[in-house]
C-alpha positions as CSV (number, residue, x, y, z in Angstrom):
1,M,-84.0,142.0,-8.1
2,Y,-87.7,142.3,-8.4
3,S,-88.2,142.5,-4.7
4,N,-85.6,145.3,-4.4
5,F,-87.5,147.2,-7.0
6,V,-90.8,146.8,-5.2
7,F,-89.2,147.8,-1.9
8,E,-87.7,150.9,-3.3
9,T,-90.9,151.9,-5.1
10,V,-92.9,151.5,-1.9
11,L,-90.3,153.4,0.1
12,N,-90.2,156.2,-2.4
13,T,-94.0,156.4,-2.4
14,A,-94.0,156.6,1.3
15,H,-91.4,159.4,1.3
16,R,-93.4,161.3,-1.2
17,L,-96.6,161.0,0.8
18,M,-94.8,162.3,4.0
19,F,-93.4,165.3,2.1
20,V,-96.9,166.2,0.8
21,A,-98.3,165.7,4.3
22,A,-95.6,167.9,5.8
23,E,-96.2,170.7,3.2
24,L,-99.9,170.6,3.9
25,G,-99.3,170.7,7.6
26,I,-101.0,167.4,8.3
27,Q,-99.9,166.0,11.7
28,M,-99.0,162.3,11.8
29,P,-99.6,160.2,15.0
30,A,-97.0,160.7,17.7
31,G,-93.7,158.8,17.2
32,Q,-94.3,158.3,13.5
33,A,-93.8,161.8,12.2
34,P,-90.4,162.2,10.4
35,A,-88.4,165.3,11.0
36,I,-87.9,167.0,7.8
37,A,-85.0,169.3,7.1
38,P,-85.9,172.8,5.9
39,P,-86.0,173.0,2.1
40,A,-83.1,174.3,0.3
41,E,-83.3,177.6,-1.7
42,G,-84.9,175.8,-4.7
43,G,-87.9,174.6,-2.5
44,V,-86.9,171.0,-2.6
45,V,-86.6,168.9,0.6
46,T,-83.1,167.5,0.7
47,Q,-82.9,165.5,3.9
48,V,-85.4,163.4,5.9
49,V,-84.4,162.4,9.4
50,Y,-86.5,159.7,11.1
51,T,-87.2,159.8,14.8
52,P,-87.6,156.6,16.7
53,A,-91.2,155.5,17.2
54,A,-92.5,155.7,20.8
55,Q,-91.9,152.6,22.8
56,A,-95.1,150.5,22.2
57,S,-96.0,148.7,25.4
58,E,-96.6,145.0,24.9
59,P,-100.2,144.0,25.2
60,S,-101.2,142.4,28.4
61,M,-102.1,138.7,28.5
62,W,-104.8,139.1,31.1
63,P,-107.6,139.9,28.5
64,M,-106.7,136.8,26.5
65,L,-106.7,134.7,29.6
66,L,-110.0,136.1,30.7
67,V,-111.6,135.3,27.3
68,W,-110.2,131.7,27.4
69,G,-111.4,131.3,31.0
70,A,-114.8,132.5,30.0
71,V,-114.9,130.0,27.1
72,F,-113.9,127.1,29.4
73,V,-116.5,128.2,32.1
74,G,-119.2,128.4,29.3
75,M,-118.2,124.9,28.0
76,Y,-118.5,123.5,31.5
77,F,-122.0,124.9,32.1
78,L,-123.2,124.1,28.5
79,M,-121.7,120.7,28.0
80,F,-120.0,119.0,30.9
81,R,-122.3,119.8,33.7
82,P,-125.6,118.5,32.1
83,Q,-123.7,115.4,30.9
84,R,-122.5,114.6,34.5
85,K,-126.1,115.3,35.8
86,R,-127.5,112.8,33.2
87,E,-124.9,110.2,34.2
88,K,-125.7,110.6,37.9
89,Q,-129.4,110.2,37.3
90,M,-128.8,107.1,35.1
91,K,-126.6,105.5,37.8
92,E,-129.2,106.2,40.5
93,M,-131.9,104.6,38.3
94,Q,-129.8,101.6,37.6
95,A,-128.9,101.2,41.4
96,S,-132.7,101.4,42.3
97,I,-133.8,98.6,39.9
98,K,-135.0,95.5,41.8
99,S,-136.2,92.0,41.0
100,G,-139.6,92.1,39.2
101,D,-139.1,95.4,37.4
102,N,-139.7,95.7,33.7
103,I,-136.9,97.3,31.8
104,V,-135.7,98.4,28.4
105,T,-132.2,97.9,27.3
106,T,-130.1,100.1,25.1
107,G,-130.7,97.7,22.2
108,G,-134.4,98.3,22.5
109,L,-135.3,94.9,24.1
110,F,-138.0,94.7,26.8
111,G,-137.5,92.3,29.7
112,K,-138.2,91.5,33.3
113,I,-135.5,91.4,36.0
114,T,-135.4,88.0,37.7
115,D,-132.1,88.4,39.6
116,V,-129.8,91.3,40.6
117,G,-126.0,90.9,40.7
118,T,-123.2,93.4,41.5
119,D,-122.6,94.6,37.9
120,S,-125.3,92.8,36.0
121,F,-128.9,91.7,36.0
122,I,-130.5,88.4,34.9
123,V,-133.2,89.5,32.5
124,E,-136.1,87.4,31.2
125,F,-136.9,88.2,27.6
126,G,-140.0,86.8,25.8
127,V,-143.7,86.3,26.6
128,S,-146.2,83.4,27.2
129,G,-143.8,80.7,28.4
130,R,-141.4,81.2,25.6
131,S,-138.8,83.2,27.4
132,V,-135.1,83.3,27.7
133,R,-133.0,84.4,30.6
134,M,-129.8,86.3,29.9
135,P,-127.3,88.3,31.9
136,V,-127.3,92.1,31.0
137,L,-124.8,94.6,32.3
138,K,-126.3,97.3,34.5
139,T,-124.9,100.0,32.2
140,D,-126.9,98.5,29.3
141,V,-130.3,99.2,31.0
142,L,-131.8,102.4,29.5
143,G,-134.8,102.6,31.9
144,V,-137.6,101.1,33.8
145,R,-140.5,100.7,31.4
146,E,-143.2,98.3,30.3
147,P,-143.9,97.7,26.7
148,I,-147.2,99.2,25.3
149,M,-148.9,96.2,23.8
150,T,-152.1,97.8,22.7
151,P,-152.7,97.9,18.8
152,P,-152.7,101.3,17.2
153,P,-156.3,102.9,16.7
154,K,-157.9,102.1,13.4
155,E,-158.5,105.0,11.1
156,E,-162.1,105.6,9.9
157,S,-162.5,106.4,6.3
């Protein structure tokens, strides 16, 4: 009941605005202007005839596809390509490690390579004769690097 009232109120308001626009000579966009019957002798419009709107062409999908294509190309160049480049450099570095190199693992442990296997290294962890040899996967090696064992400089007061 309430929705009917609202619909009728909106429709009546729209009709009144169209009558006022027609009396003032305001042109509406093509395909939307109603054809208003001439007023009767009392000056009141008695009939409104609606003309069908111009056939609106459906929007093309090409602009949307181009936008999504640009998004994916941007994602490739901003995210995926640098990631693949880093992975390639990491694999090259891990393949170039040989026995005797000092390494750091992803866990932050420093060690020395004693033997190289197909998918792992035997790494010696520790110093001054108190060392442990453990197998470490090649993928767990972060880089070739020696630990810096110098004490930090003392601050003078």
